[in-house]
Backbone as XML, in Angstrom:
<?xml version="1.0"?>
<chain id="A" units="angstrom">
  <residue number="1" name="MET">
    <atom name="N" x="29.687" y="109.248" z="105.077"/>
    <atom name="CA" x="30.521" y="110.391" z="104.793"/>
    <atom name="C" x="31.877" y="110.256" z="105.494"/>
  </residue>
  <residue number="2" name="LEU">
    <atom name="N" x="31.857" y="109.810" z="106.743"/>
    <atom name="CA" x="33.090" y="109.676" z="107.507"/>
    <atom name="C" x="34.015" y="108.644" z="106.876"/>
  </residue>
  <residue number="3" name="ALA">
    <atom name="N" x="33.459" y="107.567" z="106.351"/>
    <atom name="CA" x="34.276" y="106.540" z="105.708"/>
    <atom name="C" x="34.980" y="107.123" z="104.494"/>
  </residue>
  <residue number="4" name="ASN">
    <atom name="N" x="34.287" y="107.973" z="103.739"/>
    <atom name="CA" x="34.885" y="108.607" z="102.564"/>
    <atom name="C" x="36.044" y="109.524" z="102.979"/>
  </residue>
  <residue number="5" name="GLU">
    <atom name="N" x="35.858" y="110.267" z="104.061"/>
    <atom name="CA" x="36.920" y="111.138" z="104.566"/>
    <atom name="C" x="38.132" y="110.323" z="104.982"/>
  </residue>
  <residue number="6" name="ASP">
    <atom name="N" x="37.885" y="109.185" z="105.633"/>
    <atom name="CA" x="38.980" y="108.313" z="106.045"/>
    <atom name="C" x="39.750" y="107.802" z="104.830"/>
  </residue>
  <residue number="7" name="GLU">
    <atom name="N" x="39.030" y="107.440" z="103.789"/>
    <atom name="CA" x="39.673" y="106.965" z="102.556"/>
    <atom name="C" x="40.532" y="108.065" z="101.937"/>
  </residue>
  <residue number="8" name="ILE">
    <atom name="N" x="40.005" y="109.277" z="101.900"/>
    <atom name="CA" x="40.748" y="110.407" z="101.339"/>
    <atom name="C" x="42.003" y="110.664" z="102.160"/>
  </residue>
  <residue number="9" name="ASN">
    <atom name="N" x="41.855" y="110.663" z="103.486"/>
    <atom name="CA" x="43.009" y="110.892" z="104.358"/>
    <atom name="C" x="44.058" y="109.798" z="104.201"/>
  </residue>
  <residue number="10" name="LYS">
    <atom name="N" x="43.618" y="108.544" z="104.086"/>
    <atom name="CA" x="44.554" y="107.439" z="103.886"/>
    <atom name="C" x="45.296" y="107.606" z="102.566"/>
  </residue>
  <residue number="11" name="ASP">
    <atom name="N" x="44.578" y="108.005" z="101.535"/>
    <atom name="CA" x="45.180" y="108.201" z="100.216"/>
    <atom name="C" x="46.207" y="109.320" z="100.251"/>
  </residue>
  <residue number="12" name="ILE">
    <atom name="N" x="45.864" y="110.411" z="100.902"/>
    <atom name="CA" x="46.785" y="111.549" z="101.005"/>
    <atom name="C" x="48.023" y="111.151" z="101.806"/>
  </residue>
  <residue number="13" name="ASN">
    <atom name="N" x="47.817" y="110.478" z="102.912"/>
    <atom name="CA" x="48.948" y="110.053" z="103.733"/>
    <atom name="C" x="49.847" y="109.087" z="102.976"/>
  </residue>
  <residue number="14" name="LYS">
    <atom name="N" x="49.247" y="108.201" z="102.195"/>
    <atom name="CA" x="50.038" y="107.249" z="101.410"/>
    <atom name="C" x="50.895" y="107.998" z="100.392"/>
  </residue>
  <residue number="15" name="LYS">
    <atom name="N" x="50.315" y="108.997" z="99.731"/>
    <atom name="CA" x="51.067" y="109.774" z="98.746"/>
    <atom name="C" x="52.202" y="110.546" z="99.404"/>
  </residue>
  <residue number="16" name="ILE">
    <atom name="N" x="51.950" y="111.097" z="100.557"/>
    <atom name="CA" x="52.993" y="111.820" z="101.280"/>
    <atom name="C" x="54.131" y="110.871" z="101.652"/>
  </residue>
  <residue number="17" name="GLN">
    <atom name="N" x="53.792" y="109.696" z="102.119"/>
    <atom name="CA" x="54.824" y="108.721" z="102.481"/>
    <atom name="C" x="55.628" y="108.282" z="101.260"/>
  </residue>
  <residue number="18" name="LEU">
    <atom name="N" x="54.967" y="108.162" z="100.109"/>
    <atom name="CA" x="55.686" y="107.797" z="98.887"/>
    <atom name="C" x="56.664" y="108.896" z="98.481"/>
  </residue>
  <residue number="19" name="VAL">
    <atom name="N" x="56.253" y="110.139" z="98.592"/>
    <atom name="CA" x="57.156" y="111.252" z="98.278"/>
    <atom name="C" x="58.350" y="111.221" z="99.224"/>
  </residue>
  <residue number="20" name="LYS">
    <atom name="N" x="58.089" y="110.969" z="100.503"/>
    <atom name="CA" x="59.173" y="110.896" z="101.484"/>
    <atom name="C" x="60.133" y="109.760" z="101.139"/>
  </residue>
  <residue number="21" name="LYS">
    <atom name="N" x="59.600" y="108.615" z="100.746"/>
    <atom name="CA" x="60.456" y="107.483" z="100.375"/>
    <atom name="C" x="61.316" y="107.817" z="99.158"/>
  </residue>
  <residue number="22" name="VAL">
    <atom name="N" x="60.732" y="108.500" z="98.186"/>
    <atom name="CA" x="61.493" y="108.895" z="96.997"/>
    <atom name="C" x="62.654" y="109.798" z="97.405"/>
  </residue>
  <residue number="23" name="LEU">
    <atom name="N" x="62.372" y="110.780" z="98.254"/>
    <atom name="CA" x="63.433" y="111.687" z="98.696"/>
    <atom name="C" x="64.496" y="110.953" z="99.511"/>
  </residue>
  <residue number="24" name="ASP">
    <atom name="N" x="64.078" y="110.029" z="100.349"/>
    <atom name="CA" x="65.042" y="109.239" z="101.117"/>
    <atom name="C" x="65.934" y="108.431" z="100.177"/>
  </residue>
  <residue number="25" name="ASP">
    <atom name="N" x="65.335" y="107.864" z="99.137"/>
    <atom name="CA" x="66.110" y="107.089" z="98.169"/>
    <atom name="C" x="67.082" y="107.968" z="97.393"/>
  </residue>
  <residue number="26" name="VAL">
    <atom name="N" x="66.635" y="109.156" z="97.004"/>
    <atom name="CA" x="67.517" y="110.094" z="96.302"/>
    <atom name="C" x="68.692" y="110.457" z="97.206"/>
  </residue>
  <residue number="27" name="TYR">
    <atom name="N" x="68.410" y="110.698" z="98.461"/>
    <atom name="CA" x="69.470" y="111.021" z="99.410"/>
    <atom name="C" x="70.482" y="109.872" z="99.498"/>
  </residue>
  <residue number="28" name="GLU">
    <atom name="N" x="69.991" y="108.642" z="99.609"/>
    <atom name="CA" x="70.875" y="107.479" z="99.697"/>
    <atom name="C" x="71.722" y="107.330" z="98.427"/>
  </residue>
  <residue number="29" name="ILE">
    <atom name="N" x="71.103" y="107.562" z="97.276"/>
    <atom name="CA" x="71.837" y="107.473" z="96.011"/>
    <atom name="C" x="72.955" y="108.518" z="95.982"/>
  </residue>
  <residue number="30" name="LEU">
    <atom name="N" x="72.638" y="109.731" z="96.400"/>
    <atom name="CA" x="73.656" y="110.777" z="96.411"/>
    <atom name="C" x="74.798" y="110.444" z="97.368"/>
  </residue>
  <residue number="31" name="LYS">
    <atom name="N" x="74.463" y="109.832" z="98.502"/>
    <atom name="CA" x="75.515" y="109.408" z="99.434"/>
    <atom name="C" x="76.402" y="108.351" z="98.793"/>
  </residue>
  <residue number="32" name="LEU">
    <atom name="N" x="75.783" y="107.399" z="98.082"/>
    <atom name="CA" x="76.553" y="106.338" z="97.446"/>
    <atom name="C" x="77.475" y="106.875" z="96.358"/>
  </residue>
  <residue number="33" name="PHE">
    <atom name="N" x="76.989" y="107.861" z="95.631"/>
    <atom name="CA" x="77.777" y="108.427" z="94.545"/>
    <atom name="C" x="78.686" y="109.567" z="95.004"/>
  </residue>
  <residue number="34" name="GLY">
    <atom name="N" x="78.675" y="109.877" z="96.274"/>
    <atom name="CA" x="79.498" y="110.958" z="96.805"/>
    <atom name="C" x="80.971" y="110.851" z="96.434"/>
  </residue>
  <residue number="35" name="PRO">
    <atom name="N" x="81.595" y="109.708" z="96.672"/>
    <atom name="CA" x="83.018" y="109.582" z="96.308"/>
    <atom name="C" x="83.256" y="109.761" z="94.801"/>
  </residue>
  <residue number="36" name="LEU">
    <atom name="N" x="82.378" y="109.228" z="94.003"/>
    <atom name="CA" x="82.508" y="109.388" z="92.558"/>
    <atom name="C" x="82.361" y="110.861" z="92.167"/>
  </residue>
  <residue number="37" name="MET">
    <atom name="N" x="81.393" y="111.523" z="92.768"/>
    <atom name="CA" x="81.180" y="112.943" z="92.480"/>
    <atom name="C" x="82.402" y="113.760" z="92.871"/>
  </residue>
  <residue number="38" name="THR">
    <atom name="N" x="83.022" y="113.415" z="93.986"/>
    <atom name="CA" x="84.218" y="114.122" z="94.421"/>
    <atom name="C" x="85.309" y="114.008" z="93.365"/>
  </residue>
  <residue number="39" name="GLN">
    <atom name="N" x="85.506" y="112.817" z="92.834"/>
    <atom name="CA" x="86.510" y="112.614" z="91.783"/>
    <atom name="C" x="86.127" y="113.343" z="90.505"/>
  </residue>
  <residue number="40" name="MET">
    <atom name="N" x="84.853" y="113.301" z="90.162"/>
    <atom name="CA" x="84.407" y="113.966" z="88.943"/>
    <atom name="C" x="84.594" y="115.481" z="89.040"/>
  </residue>
  <residue number="41" name="LEU">
    <atom name="N" x="84.369" y="116.038" z="90.214"/>
    <atom name="CA" x="84.498" y="117.482" z="90.390"/>
    <atom name="C" x="85.941" y="117.950" z="90.236"/>
  </residue>
  <residue number="42" name="GLU">
    <atom name="N" x="86.880" y="117.032" z="90.386"/>
    <atom name="CA" x="88.286" y="117.384" z="90.222"/>
    <atom name="C" x="88.710" y="117.389" z="88.752"/>
  </residue>
  <residue number="43" name="LEU">
    <atom name="N" x="87.886" y="116.863" z="87.872"/>
    <atom name="CA" x="88.210" y="116.840" z="86.445"/>
    <atom name="C" x="88.163" y="118.244" z="85.862"/>
  </residue>
  <residue number="44" name="GLU">
    <atom name="N" x="88.950" y="118.453" z="84.847"/>
    <atom name="CA" x="89.005" y="119.755" z="84.178"/>
    <atom name="C" x="87.630" y="120.161" z="83.641"/>
  </residue>
  <residue number="45" name="GLU">
    <atom name="N" x="86.885" y="119.216" z="83.078"/>
    <atom name="CA" x="85.570" y="119.509" z="82.496"/>
    <atom name="C" x="84.577" y="120.039" z="83.534"/>
  </residue>
  <residue number="46" name="ALA">
    <atom name="N" x="84.749" y="119.640" z="84.774"/>
    <atom name="CA" x="83.809" y="120.040" z="85.824"/>
    <atom name="C" x="83.927" y="121.524" z="86.174"/>
  </residue>
  <residue number="47" name="LYS">
    <atom name="N" x="85.061" y="122.128" z="85.839"/>
    <atom name="CA" x="85.262" y="123.540" z="86.197"/>
    <atom name="C" x="84.205" y="124.438" z="85.570"/>
  </residue>
  <residue number="48" name="LYS">
    <atom name="N" x="83.797" y="124.132" z="84.331"/>
    <atom name="CA" x="82.794" y="124.995" z="83.695"/>
    <atom name="C" x="81.449" y="124.908" z="84.414"/>
  </residue>
  <residue number="49" name="TYR">
    <atom name="N" x="81.138" y="123.725" z="84.972"/>
    <atom name="CA" x="79.883" y="123.579" z="85.702"/>
    <atom name="C" x="79.934" y="124.280" z="87.059"/>
  </residue>
  <residue number="50" name="LYS">
    <atom name="N" x="81.125" y="124.331" z="87.634"/>
    <atom name="CA" x="81.295" y="125.083" z="88.875"/>
    <atom name="C" x="81.116" y="126.570" z="88.597"/>
  </residue>
  <residue number="51" name="ILE">
    <atom name="N" x="81.728" y="127.020" z="87.509"/>
    <atom name="CA" x="81.695" y="128.447" z="87.172"/>
    <atom name="C" x="80.292" y="128.901" z="86.786"/>
  </residue>
  <residue number="52" name="ASP">
    <atom name="N" x="79.587" y="128.095" z="85.976"/>
    <atom name="CA" x="78.267" y="128.543" z="85.500"/>
    <atom name="C" x="77.134" y="128.317" z="86.508"/>
  </residue>
  <residue number="53" name="GLY">
    <atom name="N" x="77.453" y="127.752" z="87.665"/>
    <atom name="CA" x="76.454" y="127.620" z="88.730"/>
    <atom name="C" x="75.574" y="126.388" z="88.649"/>
  </residue>
  <residue number="54" name="THR">
    <atom name="N" x="75.909" y="125.457" z="87.757"/>
    <atom name="CA" x="75.089" y="124.243" z="87.610"/>
    <atom name="C" x="75.018" y="123.452" z="88.912"/>
  </residue>
  <residue number="55" name="PHE">
    <atom name="N" x="76.159" y="123.275" z="89.565"/>
    <atom name="CA" x="76.174" y="122.501" z="90.809"/>
    <atom name="C" x="75.397" y="123.210" z="91.913"/>
  </residue>
  <residue number="56" name="GLU">
    <atom name="N" x="75.545" y="124.517" z="91.989"/>
    <atom name="CA" x="74.802" y="125.281" z="92.994"/>
    <atom name="C" x="73.301" y="125.189" z="92.742"/>
  </residue>
  <residue number="57" name="LYS">
    <atom name="N" x="72.902" y="125.257" z="91.472"/>
    <atom name="CA" x="71.483" y="125.170" z="91.111"/>
    <atom name="C" x="70.917" y="123.801" z="91.498"/>
  </residue>
  <residue number="58" name="ALA">
    <atom name="N" x="71.678" y="122.738" z="91.195"/>
    <atom name="CA" x="71.219" y="121.384" z="91.537"/>
    <atom name="C" x="71.064" y="121.227" z="93.050"/>
  </residue>
  <residue number="59" name="ALA">
    <atom name="N" x="72.031" y="121.720" z="93.810"/>
    <atom name="CA" x="71.952" y="121.640" z="95.270"/>
    <atom name="C" x="70.748" y="122.426" z="95.784"/>
  </residue>
  <residue number="60" name="PHE">
    <atom name="N" x="70.521" y="123.596" z="95.208"/>
    <atom name="CA" x="69.376" y="124.419" z="95.591"/>
    <atom name="C" x="68.067" y="123.678" z="95.328"/>
  </residue>
  <residue number="61" name="LEU">
    <atom name="N" x="67.964" y="123.039" z="94.152"/>
    <atom name="CA" x="66.730" y="122.331" z="93.798"/>
    <atom name="C" x="66.467" y="121.150" z="94.726"/>
  </residue>
  <residue number="62" name="PHE">
    <atom name="N" x="67.511" y="120.416" z="95.102"/>
    <atom name="CA" x="67.317" y="119.323" z="96.055"/>
    <atom name="C" x="66.834" y="119.872" z="97.395"/>
  </residue>
  <residue number="63" name="GLY">
    <atom name="N" x="67.357" y="121.008" z="97.802"/>
    <atom name="CA" x="66.900" y="121.640" z="99.037"/>
    <atom name="C" x="65.441" y="122.058" z="98.941"/>
  </residue>
  <residue number="64" name="GLU">
    <atom name="N" x="65.057" y="122.600" z="97.779"/>
    <atom name="CA" x="63.666" y="122.996" z="97.558"/>
    <atom name="C" x="62.728" y="121.784" z="97.646"/>
  </residue>
  <residue number="65" name="ILE">
    <atom name="N" x="63.123" y="120.703" z="97.010"/>
    <atom name="CA" x="62.310" y="119.482" z="97.040"/>
    <atom name="C" x="62.117" y="119.022" z="98.485"/>
  </residue>
  <residue number="66" name="SER">
    <atom name="N" x="63.187" y="119.015" z="99.227"/>
    <atom name="CA" x="63.112" y="118.604" z="100.630"/>
    <atom name="C" x="62.175" y="119.514" z="101.421"/>
  </residue>
  <residue number="67" name="GLN">
    <atom name="N" x="62.286" y="120.812" z="101.201"/>
    <atom name="CA" x="61.427" y="121.772" z="101.907"/>
    <atom name="C" x="59.950" y="121.578" z="101.539"/>
  </residue>
  <residue number="68" name="HIS">
    <atom name="N" x="59.676" y="121.358" z="100.274"/>
    <atom name="CA" x="58.290" y="121.135" z="99.837"/>
    <atom name="C" x="57.704" y="119.899" z="100.513"/>
  </residue>
  <residue number="69" name="CYS">
    <atom name="N" x="58.501" y="118.852" z="100.610"/>
    <atom name="CA" x="58.008" y="117.629" z="101.258"/>
    <atom name="C" x="57.732" y="117.863" z="102.741"/>
  </residue>
  <residue number="70" name="LYS">
    <atom name="N" x="58.569" y="118.642" z="103.382"/>
    <atom name="CA" x="58.325" y="118.957" z="104.798"/>
    <atom name="C" x="57.020" y="119.741" z="104.937"/>
  </residue>
  <residue number="71" name="GLU">
    <atom name="N" x="56.767" y="120.649" z="103.997"/>
    <atom name="CA" x="55.519" y="121.412" z="104.028"/>
    <atom name="C" x="54.324" y="120.492" z="103.823"/>
  </residue>
  <residue number="72" name="ILE">
    <atom name="N" x="54.444" y="119.552" z="102.883"/>
    <atom name="CA" x="53.358" y="118.616" z="102.616"/>
    <atom name="C" x="53.040" y="117.809" z="103.861"/>
  </residue>
  <residue number="73" name="GLU">
    <atom name="N" x="54.071" y="117.343" z="104.554"/>
    <atom name="CA" x="53.854" y="116.549" z="105.756"/>
    <atom name="C" x="53.166" y="117.360" z="106.843"/>
  </residue>
  <residue number="74" name="GLY">
    <atom name="N" x="53.387" y="118.664" z="106.877"/>
    <atom name="CA" x="52.831" y="119.498" z="107.933"/>
    <atom name="C" x="51.445" y="120.028" z="107.648"/>
  </residue>
  <residue number="75" name="ILE">
    <atom name="N" x="50.961" y="119.858" z="106.413"/>
    <atom name="CA" x="49.653" y="120.393" z="106.048"/>
    <atom name="C" x="48.552" y="119.518" z="106.625"/>
  </residue>
  <residue number="76" name="SER">
    <atom name="N" x="47.604" y="120.161" z="107.284"/>
    <atom name="CA" x="46.448" y="119.426" z="107.765"/>
    <atom name="C" x="45.278" y="119.771" z="106.848"/>
  </residue>
  <residue number="77" name="ILE">
    <atom name="N" x="44.687" y="118.769" z="106.285"/>
    <atom name="CA" x="43.609" y="118.970" z="105.328"/>
    <atom name="C" x="42.271" y="118.898" z="106.055"/>
  </residue>
  <residue number="78" name="PRO">
    <atom name="N" x="41.460" y="119.955" z="105.942"/>
    <atom name="CA" x="40.175" y="119.946" z="106.640"/>
    <atom name="C" x="39.241" y="118.877" z="106.074"/>
  </residue>
  <residue number="79" name="SER">
    <atom name="N" x="38.423" y="118.353" z="106.933"/>
    <atom name="CA" x="37.469" y="117.341" z="106.498"/>
    <atom name="C" x="36.360" y="117.976" z="105.668"/>
  </residue>
  <residue number="80" name="ASN">
    <atom name="N" x="35.687" y="117.151" z="104.899"/>
    <atom name="CA" x="34.579" y="117.640" z="104.071"/>
    <atom name="C" x="33.487" y="118.254" z="104.927"/>
  </residue>
  <residue number="81" name="SER">
    <atom name="N" x="33.195" y="117.649" z="106.070"/>
    <atom name="CA" x="32.136" y="118.191" z="106.927"/>
    <atom name="C" x="32.518" y="119.585" z="107.442"/>
  </residue>
  <residue number="82" name="PHE">
    <atom name="N" x="33.795" y="119.797" z="107.710"/>
    <atom name="CA" x="34.248" y="121.122" z="108.116"/>
    <atom name="C" x="33.991" y="122.134" z="107.009"/>
  </residue>
  <residue number="83" name="LEU">
    <atom name="N" x="34.340" y="121.764" z="105.788"/>
    <atom name="CA" x="34.147" y="122.656" z="104.661"/>
    <atom name="C" x="32.657" y="122.925" z="104.405"/>
  </residue>
  <residue number="84" name="GLU">
    <atom name="N" x="31.826" y="121.895" z="104.563"/>
    <atom name="CA" x="30.379" y="122.066" z="104.388"/>
    <atom name="C" x="29.811" y="123.003" z="105.451"/>
  </residue>
  <residue number="85" name="ASN">
    <atom name="N" x="30.321" y="122.916" z="106.661"/>
    <atom name="CA" x="29.826" y="123.762" z="107.754"/>
    <atom name="C" x="30.215" y="125.221" z="107.560"/>
  </residue>
  <residue number="86" name="LEU">
    <atom name="N" x="31.255" y="125.498" z="106.802"/>
    <atom name="CA" x="31.641" y="126.871" z="106.541"/>
    <atom name="C" x="30.536" y="127.614" z="105.779"/>
  </residue>
  <residue number="87" name="GLY">
    <atom name="N" x="29.784" y="126.890" z="104.965"/>
    <atom name="CA" x="28.716" y="127.512" z="104.191"/>
    <atom name="C" x="27.492" y="127.849" z="105.009"/>
  </residue>
  <residue number="88" name="ASN">
    <atom name="N" x="27.363" y="127.319" z="106.221"/>
    <atom name="CA" x="26.182" y="127.536" z="107.061"/>
    <atom name="C" x="26.297" y="128.746" z="107.918"/>
  </residue>
</chain>
């Protein structure tokens, strides 16, 4: 039973680390494209996206993703034996 719990924990930790890597990569991509984005935001066409809140929404969503990942990293998952003992 303990070996199975270890496998589950390893799998969960691996998935959490993959999510973190994805977010780190997204952050790096945004940093790389920062200068380009600055120039694009100065274009006349970009004004409508500023006005309609598209940029604010995108920034908010990236913040939400980051917050969710922090929550995932902080969650401690009870072992199966703990859950089984709750029934006793």
